[in-house]
ZANU-870647 format. One line per field, with one value per residue (C-alpha): residue number from 1; residue in one letter; z, x, y. Coordinates in steps of 0.05 Angstrom, whole numbers, plus 5000, padded with zeros to 4 digits. Each point is the difference from the previous one (the first is absolute). Layout:
N
num [NUM_...]
residu [a_...]
z [Z_...]
x [X_...]
y [Y_...]
This chain:
834
num [1_2_3_4_5_6_7_8_9_10_11_12_13_14_15_16_17_18_19_20_21_22_23_24_25_26_27_28_29_30_31_32_33_34_35_36_37_38_39_40_41_42_43_44_45_46_47_48_49_50_51_52_53_54_55_56_57_58_59_60_61_62_63_64_65_66_67_68_69_70_71_72_73_74_75_76_77_78_79_80_81_82_83_84_85_86_87_88_89_90_91_92_93_94_95_96_97_98_99_100_101_102_103_104_105_106_107_108_109_110_111_112_113_114_115_116_117_118_119_120_121_122_123_124_125_126_127_128_129_130_131_132_133_134_135_136_137_138_139_140_141_142_143_144_145_146_147_148_149_150_151_152_153_154_155_156_157_158_159_160_161_162_163_164_165_166_167_168_169_170_171_172_173_174_175_176_177_178_179_180_181_182_183_184_185_186_187_188_189_190_191_192_193_194_195_196_197_198_199_200_201_202_203_204_205_206_207_208_209_210_211_212_213_214_215_216_217_218_219_220_221_222_223_224_225_226_227_228_229_230_231_232_233_234_235_236_237_238_239_240_241_242_243_244_245_246_247_248_249_250_251_252_253_254_255_256_257_258_259_260_261_262_263_264_265_266_267_268_269_270_271_272_273_274_275_276_277_278_279_280_281_282_283_284_285_286_287_288_289_290_291_292_293_294_295_296_297_298_299_300_301_302_303_304_305_306_307_308_309_310_311_312_313_314_315_316_317_318_319_320_321_322_323_324_325_326_327_328_329_330_331_332_333_334_335_336_337_338_339_340_341_342_343_344_345_346_347_348_349_350_351_352_353_354_355_356_357_358_359_360_361_362_363_364_365_366_367_368_369_370_371_372_373_374_375_376_377_378_379_380_381_382_383_384_385_386_387_388_389_390_391_392_393_394_395_396_397_398_399_400_401_402_403_404_405_406_407_408_409_410_411_412_413_414_415_416_417_418_419_420_421_422_423_424_425_426_427_428_429_430_431_432_433_434_435_436_437_438_439_440_441_442_443_444_445_446_447_448_449_450_451_452_453_454_455_456_457_458_459_460_461_462_463_464_465_466_467_468_469_470_471_472_473_474_475_476_477_478_479_480_481_482_483_484_485_486_487_488_489_490_491_492_493_494_495_496_497_498_499_500_501_502_503_504_505_506_507_508_509_510_511_512_513_514_515_516_517_518_519_520_521_522_523_524_525_526_527_528_529_530_531_532_533_534_535_536_537_538_539_540_541_542_543_544_545_546_547_548_549_550_551_552_553_554_555_556_557_558_559_560_561_562_563_564_565_566_567_568_569_570_571_572_573_574_575_576_577_578_579_580_581_582_583_584_585_586_587_588_589_590_591_592_593_594_595_596_597_598_599_600_601_602_603_604_605_606_607_608_609_610_611_612_613_614_615_616_617_618_619_620_621_622_623_624_625_626_627_628_629_630_631_632_633_634_635_636_637_638_639_640_641_642_643_644_645_646_647_648_649_650_651_652_653_654_655_656_657_658_659_660_661_662_663_664_665_666_667_668_669_670_671_672_673_674_675_676_677_678_679_680_681_682_683_684_685_686_687_688_689_690_691_692_693_694_695_696_697_698_699_700_701_702_703_704_705_706_707_708_709_710_711_712_713_714_715_716_717_718_719_720_721_722_723_724_725_726_727_728_729_730_731_732_733_734_735_736_737_738_739_740_741_742_743_744_745_746_747_748_749_750_751_752_753_754_755_756_757_758_759_760_761_762_763_764_765_766_767_768_769_770_771_772_773_774_775_776_777_778_779_780_781_782_783_784_785_786_787_788_789_790_791_792_793_794_795_796_797_798_799_800_801_802_803_804_805_806_807_808_809_810_811_812_813_814_815_816_817_818_819_820_821_822_823_824_825_826_827_828_829_830_831_832_833_834]
residu [l_r_s_r_s_s_i_v_l_l_r_k_g_p_s_r_t_r_r_k_p_f_r_a_m_a_s_i_q_k_a_a_e_r_p_a_k_d_r_k_i_a_d_a_i_r_i_k_a_g_h_m_l_t_f_d_n_l_v_n_s_e_g_i_a_e_r_q_v_a_r_n_v_a_k_k_n_m_q_r_a_n_g_c_l_s_l_p_l_t_i_a_y_f_g_f_f_i_t_s_v_r_l_h_e_d_i_t_n_v_y_f_l_e_s_t_l_r_d_r_l_d_d_m_f_m_s_a_n_t_a_e_a_v_w_n_r_l_t_t_q_e_p_g_n_f_i_d_v_f_f_n_h_y_d_m_y_g_e_q_q_v_r_n_t_s_m_e_i_w_g_d_w_g_l_v_l_g_y_n_q_i_q_g_a_v_e_f_k_q_w_r_r_v_t_d_d_f_g_t_p_f_n_c_t_s_p_i_s_c_d_l_c_r_s_n_e_g_l_q_t_i_d_n_f_i_s_r_a_p_i_p_r_n_c_g_e_e_r_r_l_d_e_e_a_l_p_a_e_q_e_a_a_s_s_e_t_d_f_l_g_g_d_d_f_h_p_r_r_l_h_m_g_r_p_e_l_r_s_s_f_p_a_s_p_g_l_k_v_n_d_t_f_r_f_w_i_y_p_s_e_t_t_p_e_v_l_e_r_l_n_y_f_k_s_r_s_w_i_d_h_e_t_e_r_i_e_i_r_m_y_l_m_n_a_e_l_g_r_n_r_l_e_q_l_t_i_t_l_r_f_s_e_a_g_s_v_y_y_e_r_d_i_q_c_y_f_l_q_f_f_y_g_n_l_s_v_l_a_d_f_m_f_l_i_m_l_v_l_n_t_a_y_r_l_h_e_m_w_k_a_f_l_q_s_k_l_f_l_h_l_l_n_l_y_t_g_w_e_w_l_m_i_l_c_g_w_w_v_l_y_g_y_y_n_m_k_f_v_w_e_p_a_l_i_g_a_l_e_p_v_h_r_q_g_w_a_l_g_p_d_r_i_g_e_v_e_a_l_f_d_k_g_q_k_a_a_d_g_l_g_s_l_r_v_v_v_a_q_y_s_i_m_l_m_f_r_f_f_v_s_f_g_s_q_p_r_l_a_i_v_l_n_t_m_q_n_v_l_t_d_l_c_h_f_l_i_v_f_v_p_t_a_f_a_y_v_i_a_g_s_l_i_f_g_r_r_i_e_g_f_t_t_i_t_s_s_l_g_t_c_f_r_i_a_m_e_s_e_y_d_w_a_e_m_s_a_e_f_f_g_a_a_a_l_w_a_w_s_f_l_l_l_v_v_l_l_f_l_n_l_v_l_a_i_i_l_d_i_y_n_e_t_r_e_t_s_f_p_g_e_a_i_w_e_t_i_g_y_f_m_m_k_a_a_k_f_r_t_w_v_p_d_g_l_i_e_a_k_l_a_d_l_k_d_l_g_m_v_d_s_k_t_l_e_e_h_f_a_k_i_p_e_a_q_k_a_a_f_f_k_a_c_r_a_e_m_q_w_e_s_g_k_d_l_q_k_q_t_l_l_k_l_i_g_s_v_m_d_a_l_d_t_a_h_e_s_v_d_k_a_v_k_v_d_g_k_d_p_l_a_s_w_v_k_p_m_k_g_a_e_d_d_n_q_h_n_f_l_m_k_h_i_v_t_k_g_g_r_q_p_s_f_e_k_n_a_a_p_i_d_t_y_s_q_n_g_p_e_w_l_q_e_i_w_q_l_l_s_q_q_r_q_w_i_e_y_t_n_w_n_l_q_h_m_q_w_q_i_q_r_a_v_e_s_r_q_p_e_c_a_g_g_e_g_g_g_a_s_q_v_p_i_i]
z [7957_4992_4925_5006_5064_4959_4942_5042_5045_4940_4983_5072_5021_5020_4957_4985_4978_4949_4959_4985_4926_5034_4997_4994_4938_5004_4976_5062_5042_4994_4990_5078_5026_4975_5049_5000_4971_4951_4964_4942_4969_4959_5073_5030_4937_5014_5066_4988_4954_5050_5040_4959_4959_5080_5033_4938_5002_5072_4984_4969_5049_5059_5071_4998_5006_5010_5060_5001_4960_5051_5065_4961_4997_5074_5011_4966_5025_5072_4982_4964_5066_5040_4954_4998_5070_5013_4954_5049_5049_4956_4990_5069_5018_4937_5021_5075_4985_4946_5035_5065_4957_4963_5068_5032_4946_4975_4920_4982_5056_4994_4920_5012_5054_4966_4930_5010_5046_4941_4948_5039_5011_4930_4972_5053_4984_4923_4976_5033_4946_5048_5068_5004_4986_5047_5052_4965_5008_5085_5017_4956_5015_4933_4997_4999_5025_5067_5044_4973_5001_5072_5041_4978_5065_4962_4971_4934_5024_5012_5075_5049_5030_5078_5047_5074_4992_5051_4967_4983_5025_4933_4950_4928_5004_4956_4954_4934_4940_5055_5037_5015_5056_5014_5054_5041_4937_4938_4992_4951_4986_4961_4985_4978_4970_5055_5073_5014_5019_4949_4967_4989_5044_5031_5037_5042_5006_5042_5060_4958_4953_5058_5044_4935_4985_5078_4997_4920_4990_4934_4986_5045_5017_5047_5040_5000_5012_5062_5025_4994_5041_4965_4989_5033_4942_4999_4943_4948_5011_4938_5005_4963_5005_5020_5044_4961_4972_4918_4965_4983_4920_5005_5041_4946_4949_5039_4997_4922_4991_4990_5068_4986_5009_4956_4930_4960_5010_4960_4997_5008_4968_5044_4991_5026_5030_4983_5032_4949_5007_5068_4998_4952_5052_5036_5076_5053_5031_5072_5012_5056_5025_5045_4947_4963_5005_5016_5030_5015_4981_5047_4992_5061_4962_4956_4934_4991_5065_4952_4946_5032_5029_4920_4976_5044_4983_4927_5025_5022_4940_5034_4931_4970_4952_5059_5012_4971_5031_5037_5039_5011_5063_5034_5039_4983_5037_4966_5052_4940_4973_5047_5041_5021_4951_4998_4934_4996_4939_4977_4943_4970_4956_4973_4973_4941_4985_4925_5030_4999_5055_5013_5047_5030_5042_5054_5043_5054_5037_5061_5036_5082_5008_4972_4999_4954_5039_5016_4931_4998_5064_4972_4938_5042_5040_4940_4966_5065_5006_4927_5005_5069_4966_4934_5046_5037_4940_4968_5076_4995_4933_5011_5058_4964_4947_5061_5022_4932_4990_4942_5043_4936_4943_5029_5005_4935_4972_4965_5019_5078_4992_4978_5050_5054_4962_5010_5072_5012_4964_5042_5071_4971_4980_5074_5029_4967_5016_5072_4996_4964_5069_5054_4979_4957_5014_5066_4989_4949_5054_5062_4944_4984_5074_5019_4933_5017_5064_4978_4954_4953_5048_4975_4975_5000_5076_4995_4941_5037_4996_4928_4990_5037_4955_4938_5022_5020_4933_4952_5035_4997_4930_4980_5028_4970_4931_5008_5028_4936_4953_5033_5001_4928_4976_5054_4967_4933_5034_5026_4926_4980_5053_4957_4950_5045_5007_4928_4979_5019_4949_4931_4960_5046_5008_4919_5013_5060_4969_4948_5031_5033_4942_4960_5059_4967_4921_5033_5038_4932_4970_5054_4991_4928_5017_5062_4962_4950_5042_5042_4938_4973_5072_5003_4926_5022_5056_4958_4945_5043_5073_4988_4987_5017_5081_4977_4976_5050_5045_4979_5053_4957_4942_5015_5016_4938_4963_5028_4990_4933_4991_5028_4973_4933_5011_5008_4993_4925_4991_5068_4985_4930_5025_4992_4965_4953_4959_5068_5033_4947_4993_5070_5005_4939_5011_5069_4984_4941_5053_5066_4993_4937_4998_5072_5035_4952_5006_5074_4976_4957_5045_5050_4951_4973_5069_5021_4945_5011_5070_4971_4957_5047_5062_5021_4981_5059_5021_4992_5070_5003_4991_5060_5044_4976_5020_5072_5005_4995_5036_5061_4980_5010_5050_5047_4949_4970_4994_5002_4949_5048_5014_4922_4986_5059_4980_4928_5027_5036_4944_4961_4960_4971_4931_4988_5047_4979_5042_5033_5023_5044_5027_5019_5050_5008_5016_5000_4949_4964_4933_4983_5036_4947_4943_5002_5023_4942_4963_5021_4989_4926_4987_5041_4947_4935_5021_5007_4942_4955_5030_4967_4930_4997_4954_5051_4985_4928_4977_5040_4980_4930_5015_5034_4946_4939_5045_5010_4926_4977_5037_4969_4929_4999_5026_4947_4954_5020_4996_4932_4964_5030_5018_4953_4938_5042_5052_5022_5031_5050_5030_4984_5008_4945_5011_5014_4983_4950_4933_4939_4993_4942_5017_5071_4992_5047_5053_5004_5029_5069_5003_5077_4985_5043_5029_5062_4987_4983_4928_4975_5021_5066_5071_5024_5054_5026_4997_5063_5005_5039_4966_4980_5059_5021_4932_4959_4953_4937_5033_5032_4931_4966_5057_4994_4925_5007_5058_4944_4935_5056_5015_4922_4989_5058_4973_4930_5024_5040_4935_4968_5040_5007_4916_5002_5051_4972_4928_5033_5038_4927_4974_5064_4986_4929_5009_5008_4934_4966_5035_4948_4938_4948_5027_5056_5054_5041_4989_5076_5007_5048_5058_5028]
x [3970_5017_4982_4932_4986_5021_4959_4937_5014_5000_4933_4968_5032_4968_4937_5058_5046_4953_4990_5076_5013_5045_4965_5026_4984_4962_5056_5051_4943_4991_5073_5020_4935_5033_5040_5064_5021_4948_5031_5033_5052_4946_4966_5058_5017_4929_5001_5071_4960_4948_5053_5027_4936_4968_5066_5007_4935_5008_5066_4961_4950_5019_4991_4977_5042_4984_5001_5055_5048_4973_5032_5057_5010_4996_5047_5056_4994_5003_5066_5030_4985_5029_5067_5008_4996_5041_5054_5016_5010_5060_5023_5004_5031_5051_5015_5013_5043_5041_5005_5026_5057_5017_5012_5040_5046_5015_5008_5019_5060_5020_5015_5032_5047_5018_4998_5060_5047_4979_5025_5068_5003_4983_5058_5048_4992_4973_5071_5027_5023_5040_5011_5067_4950_4952_5061_5019_4928_5002_5071_5012_4977_4991_4932_4927_5045_4986_5038_4982_4922_5001_5055_5022_5003_4990_4954_4980_5050_5062_4989_5006_4942_4980_4978_4979_4983_4968_4935_4991_5039_5012_5018_5008_5048_4991_4943_4993_4971_5001_4938_5011_5032_5041_4979_5041_5031_5017_5005_5042_4976_5024_4965_5061_4990_5042_5003_5072_5047_5038_5038_5066_5066_4991_5056_4965_5012_4954_4957_4946_5019_5039_4935_4963_5061_5000_4916_5006_4933_4971_5043_4974_4921_4955_5006_5070_5000_4962_5031_5070_5046_5045_5066_5060_5043_5035_5001_5043_4993_4981_4930_4997_4931_5060_5033_5065_5050_4988_5075_5008_5000_4927_4973_5029_4974_4925_5002_5016_4939_4938_4958_4953_5060_5033_5039_4930_4955_4951_4961_4923_4959_4943_4922_4942_4970_4920_4952_5000_5072_5003_4979_5063_5041_5058_4968_5041_4936_4990_5035_4988_5012_5043_5041_5011_5066_4992_5034_4978_5015_4980_4979_5028_5071_5024_5010_5070_4995_4928_5058_5045_4947_4973_5075_5024_4946_5017_5068_4983_4956_4943_4960_5029_4980_4956_4958_4922_4968_5010_4964_5006_4957_4978_4942_4995_4962_4960_4956_4991_4937_4949_4996_5066_5020_5049_5028_5031_5051_5028_5049_5008_5057_4978_5062_4991_5046_4993_5047_4943_4981_4929_4983_4933_4975_4937_4976_4950_4972_4975_4956_5013_4940_4937_4947_5012_4951_4928_4976_5041_4960_4935_5019_5020_4941_4949_5033_4994_4923_4988_5033_4970_4932_5016_5026_4929_4953_5033_4998_4920_4999_5038_4947_4939_5021_5027_4921_4984_5040_5034_5070_5039_4962_5021_5069_5007_4967_5063_4978_4994_5071_5030_4968_5026_5070_4999_4974_5060_5056_4976_5008_5063_5019_4982_5043_5053_4978_5002_5066_5026_4980_5008_5052_5047_4999_5018_5046_5047_4986_5027_5060_5021_5006_5052_5038_4978_5023_5075_4996_5062_5048_4959_5059_5018_4993_4929_4980_4946_4950_5019_4984_4938_4968_5027_4951_4944_5003_5011_4932_4961_5028_4979_4931_4989_5015_4941_4954_5013_4987_4938_4975_5019_4956_4939_4988_4999_4949_4960_4991_4959_4948_4984_4971_4952_4971_5004_4956_4941_5005_4982_5048_5067_4967_5000_5083_5004_4949_5048_5073_4955_4976_5065_5038_4973_5030_5060_5022_4989_5043_5057_5001_5022_5045_5033_5034_5024_5031_5034_5030_5023_5025_5038_5028_5024_5037_5036_5013_5023_5007_5079_5008_4938_4990_4920_4994_5052_4947_4927_4978_5031_4991_4927_5006_5035_4946_4945_5041_5005_4931_4970_5052_5019_5073_5051_5083_5011_5076_5012_4956_5014_5084_5002_4954_4972_4954_4971_4991_4969_4954_4983_4986_4964_4947_4995_4976_4950_4974_5002_4996_4955_4956_4993_4994_4949_4964_4991_4968_4959_4967_4991_4971_4956_4971_4999_4943_4962_4983_4993_4955_4960_5005_4950_5031_4973_5006_5068_5050_4981_4924_5016_5027_4953_4934_5043_5004_4925_4987_5045_4960_4927_5016_4940_4961_5020_4982_5043_5002_4991_4933_4981_5023_4950_4943_5013_5009_4934_4963_4992_4938_5029_5030_5025_5031_4983_5011_4934_5014_5062_4965_4938_5058_5050_4962_5060_5049_5038_4981_5079_5006_4935_5026_5081_4952_4966_5063_5033_4933_5009_5072_4984_4945_5042_5062_4945_4963_5065_5043_4971_5021_5074_5038_4992_4919_4995_5008_4950_4952_5023_4982_4927_4982_5015_4964_4938_5003_4998_4943_4964_5021_4983_4924_4999_5028_4939_4946_5032_5008_4954_4940_5003_4984_4947_4966_4945_5064_5014_4926_4979_5032_5007_4952_5052_4991_4936_4997_4980_4933_4965_4931_5008_5019_5047_4935_5001_5066_5029_5025_5030_5020_5039_4955_5024_5088_5049_5027_5052_5063_4970_5004_4943_5005_4939_5016_5006_4959_5057_4998_4921_5001_5071_5034_5017_4939_5030_5003_4929_4962_5045_4986_4916_5011_5032_4942_4948_5028_5002_4933_4983_5036_4964_4927_5023_5026_4935_4962_5036_4991_4923_4993_5031_4959_4931_5031_5015_4944_4952_5046_4982_4928_4994_5039_4947_4966_5071_4993_4962_5036_5049_5061_4957_5035_5000_5065_5032_4998_5056_4965_5041]
y [5627_5076_5005_4971_5041_5071_4983_4981_5057_5048_4974_4998_5069_5057_5040_5050_4949_4965_5066_5003_4967_4940_4938_4927_4956_4946_4944_5032_4986_4923_4997_5032_4959_4936_4966_4993_4931_5013_5055_4994_5057_5040_5003_5033_5042_5022_5013_5038_5042_5017_5020_5056_5030_4997_5040_5040_5023_5019_5036_5061_5006_5046_4985_4921_4939_4931_4976_4939_5061_5043_4951_4987_5082_5003_4941_5029_5070_4960_4963_5064_5034_4950_4996_5076_5006_4944_5043_5064_4939_4962_5079_5010_4939_5006_5072_4987_4944_5039_5062_4954_4961_5066_5030_4959_4985_5070_4966_5078_5018_4930_5006_5066_4962_4930_5026_5038_4942_4956_5049_5008_4924_4989_5048_4973_4921_5000_5027_4952_4941_4958_4978_5047_5061_4973_5017_5059_5030_4977_5025_5063_5066_5030_5033_4952_4932_4969_5044_5069_4979_4972_5016_5064_5047_5068_5043_5020_5075_4950_5000_4941_4980_5007_4947_5009_5067_5043_4997_4928_4938_4974_5073_4999_4950_4923_5036_4978_5044_5056_4969_4921_4981_4931_4969_4949_4969_4973_4920_4974_4915_4952_4925_4951_4930_4982_5016_4994_5064_5027_5069_5010_5026_5070_5043_5043_5071_5033_4996_4991_4946_4973_4980_4972_4957_4974_4987_4974_5042_4981_4951_4941_4973_5051_4931_5002_5069_4997_4936_5015_5043_5061_4980_5051_5026_5062_5051_4974_4935_4957_4964_4921_4950_4945_5050_4994_5055_5007_5005_5077_4980_4960_5063_5044_4956_4996_5069_5010_4945_5029_5006_4942_4951_4961_5014_4970_5058_5024_5056_4999_5047_5034_5003_5017_4938_4993_4961_4945_4982_4989_4927_4985_5036_4949_4984_4953_4955_5006_5059_5040_5079_4976_4967_5065_5043_5068_5065_5068_5076_5053_5071_5027_4990_5056_4983_4983_4944_4972_4992_4970_4949_4983_5003_4941_4954_5017_4976_4930_4995_4993_4995_4930_4950_4970_5054_5000_5060_5060_5041_5078_5027_5058_5037_5067_5052_5061_5041_5064_4970_5004_4942_4955_4943_4959_4975_4926_5006_4933_5000_4926_4972_4927_4959_4956_4947_5012_5067_5045_5048_5031_5061_5007_5051_5003_5049_4996_5054_4998_5053_5011_5033_4954_5069_5059_5048_4991_4979_4942_4988_5009_4954_4941_5007_5007_4935_4958_5017_4986_4935_4986_5006_4963_4946_4999_5012_4934_4957_5015_4982_4944_4983_5010_4948_4946_5012_4985_4940_5041_5005_4958_5034_5066_4994_4974_5067_5034_5064_4978_4963_5066_5044_4953_4998_5090_4993_4952_5041_5064_4965_4982_5069_5020_4946_5031_5066_4976_4976_5069_5036_4948_4953_5030_5073_4980_4957_5051_5055_4955_4979_5062_5035_4964_5013_5074_5002_4985_5059_5003_4950_4938_4952_4924_5000_5009_4962_4963_5066_5003_4917_5021_5059_4956_4947_5032_5039_4934_4979_5062_5005_4932_5002_5075_4980_4939_5045_5053_4943_4976_5075_5011_4948_5000_5076_4962_4941_5062_5026_4934_5026_5056_4953_4971_5075_5018_4938_5039_5046_4976_5028_4989_4927_4989_5010_4958_4933_5017_4984_4937_4974_5004_4955_4947_5008_5031_4929_4963_5065_4983_4915_5017_5063_4978_4947_5034_5067_4949_4970_5064_5014_4936_5013_5068_4973_4951_5044_5069_4982_4991_5071_5044_4997_5012_4927_4966_4963_4979_5054_5065_4970_4995_5072_5018_4970_5029_5073_4984_4978_5070_5044_4967_5028_4961_5004_4965_5029_4953_4950_4980_5014_4923_4945_5059_4945_4970_5069_5027_4946_4995_5081_5006_4933_5023_5069_4974_4931_5036_5081_5000_4936_4980_5074_5022_4938_5019_5069_4967_4956_5061_5044_4937_4982_5072_5010_4939_5022_5073_4961_4959_5041_5059_5066_5031_5074_5047_4998_5075_4986_4960_5042_5062_4940_4999_5069_5010_4940_5047_5062_4959_4948_5026_4984_4945_4935_4935_4958_4943_5024_5008_4930_4976_5036_4968_4929_5009_5032_4930_5007_5066_5005_5067_5052_5077_5062_4989_4937_5022_5065_4958_4969_5045_5067_5032_4977_5059_5015_4996_4926_4981_5034_4960_4934_4991_5028_4943_4957_5017_4995_4927_4983_5024_4958_4942_5011_4996_4950_4941_5038_4963_4957_4942_4991_5018_4942_4969_5058_4977_4924_5019_5050_4954_4938_5045_5018_4925_4983_5066_4983_4931_5030_5046_4948_4957_5056_5024_4936_4946_5045_5047_4939_4958_5056_4941_4958_5056_4998_4923_4930_4950_4940_4936_4928_5021_4964_5040_4992_5040_4989_5039_5079_5034_5007_4931_4998_5005_5076_5028_5073_5044_5049_5041_4979_5052_5009_4944_5039_5009_4953_4958_5023_5046_5071_5041_5063_5043_5061_5019_5047_5013_5010_5061_5017_4977_4932_5004_5015_4944_4951_5017_4993_4932_4975_5024_4958_4933_5014_5006_4939_4955_5024_4983_4932_4988_5018_4959_4932_5022_5000_4931_4967_5022_4975_4925_5000_5008_4945_4965_4998_4989_4935_4944_5025_4967_4936_4967_5020_4973_4968_4956_5041_5060_5055_5013_5073_5032_5031_5066]
């Protein structure tokens, strides 16, 4: 046992340590030497007291430490060195990855580009409150509307834009916001509840409307549009789905009705479509892309021609009661912000059967040049090297565990599993990079080349090149969107690698241990909190979901309740507009129970665990002291002795109780003074913590019980010595005679008497005393032991004299026995002989 060895080594250590004023007490020595199974609580308390006293005395000594403590310090130094040395590798791994991602994504410039588009689209559609207003935003040339933003072929000075100039094939025709140019065409696509052809009658008045009327584009599914041949018609002829003429009065009535079709038209309000509402929108099961209805708008056409196309579909009631969803998609090229980038812009209008219209916009940026200079190439290469090295190291560790038949336990380790998860995600990111460079980029460039070769002559006759561009662009956008999600989460996963390195620093380890220890209490807290919070989510959805969008679905209600809990802010006027009492009860009870009680309980749990962890953890040095230690180690690296050698040497010196500066100098002649000072400083801190770690509230009850037990034993011994031995001192040294009858003819010298010579006093145990401290103990203890030895010798001498006197008296009585044989009574008296 370490406690036993520490005390014994204190006694048997070198002569220079024996001169120190720290010596173990006899009771502590006995407790340490007693087998563990025979120890009582008092023995454990005595051993802890011995620890505390021993280490407390060592703390006040300079340049000396107990051997086991010195070994622990050397081991901790090695662990700290390994953890701190892995920190630069973790920083490098994280830094190369972040640099690579930032250079590939170019987040800042993408924000400058996309934020302007989002603001224009929001201003364009958020102010529209009906589907008719949506058509107005699409077909009118007012500032800020669809035509003005995307098909305004005039610059800021009112001059018409030029196409096919001598300097550039494309010129400045079709520019959006001055720098982004539409590529190919603009797609309008509709999802309907049924796949039948539809549309109101229309009279062709121009070649554009006549071509649309002949092909029935946008009013039949994509499959039907491809398989059916256009119907030959002249401009001005009427077009009906059933190929029959419509009476003039019915046509007039149809033109007077709303474009949605039917006299029972009800306006639909436009709202921002949130992701949590998508699951509640109507969707036709099994509907394929080729079952949708689509038409195109070509940027090569002038503004009046584009307006004519849009008004044609508006007149044909392209949006009606069977419409579920409409998507407007286009591709914009920007070559002004460094690398060429292609922006996929998608505007989605969702039509609810309740009469509402929900608007969404999505913008995906794709770079047509993968690397952003040499720095991007270097960052990708270094990230690849770090990932390969980490994978090789983990495979090596797995192979070692397999050779030791510990592979299953190795894989069950939480840290190992997390490392493998990060490695797999890292390779997934590299696979995404591979697709960006060698799959998606060539596919998009290959799809753009035939479109660019057509210049501004691209029209309905070359729509195949545009469809190929949209198909390749959609695949690249979907893959890139998924990759961006993985990359964002991977950066968070890499954060946990820092925890391993931080755990080697004592002060940082306290924070990490708190996070680990608090998990158990938080799990039990969540068992109580989740049902409570979910009940408020359901209740909020039932009370407010009919009129407040934030409570419409369970997902949105959960998000709204979480926001209220975090911010403690909500629109009370809107919530209390109906059912005031129910709303007040919900809001006030939610604030009191969830916000004030449960959230403060979380803080209380964390603070309590932190305080407990800090009290029971070795405080160690501050982070700046650790940095200073490694700077000093780097400055003296030529003569610095590795901690592994120190620990191995101390392990071999098993007979050595204490380690001092001379011990280190004897085995490591070139050890720097700074290293010795830092080493013994760490030893003193370790021993100071060891001396005080047992002084805790948990051990106080055991300590009190042990002290009370010892006091009761001492009280019984003292009480016996005072009350019993004080009244009859002879009873302490002479055994009473048993079974003898009272006989006045014989005195006490004739009775059976046995003295107690050679025994300890009555308040001591009967075991023979062990002479342990007559030579090795302190001077005062040696003197007391000598006095006790002399007292025992005098007691033994007195006992021998008493026995000798009693024997002489009895022999004298025995010699007179024949003379008394003939006296009165007729018989001789029986004299007991000892």
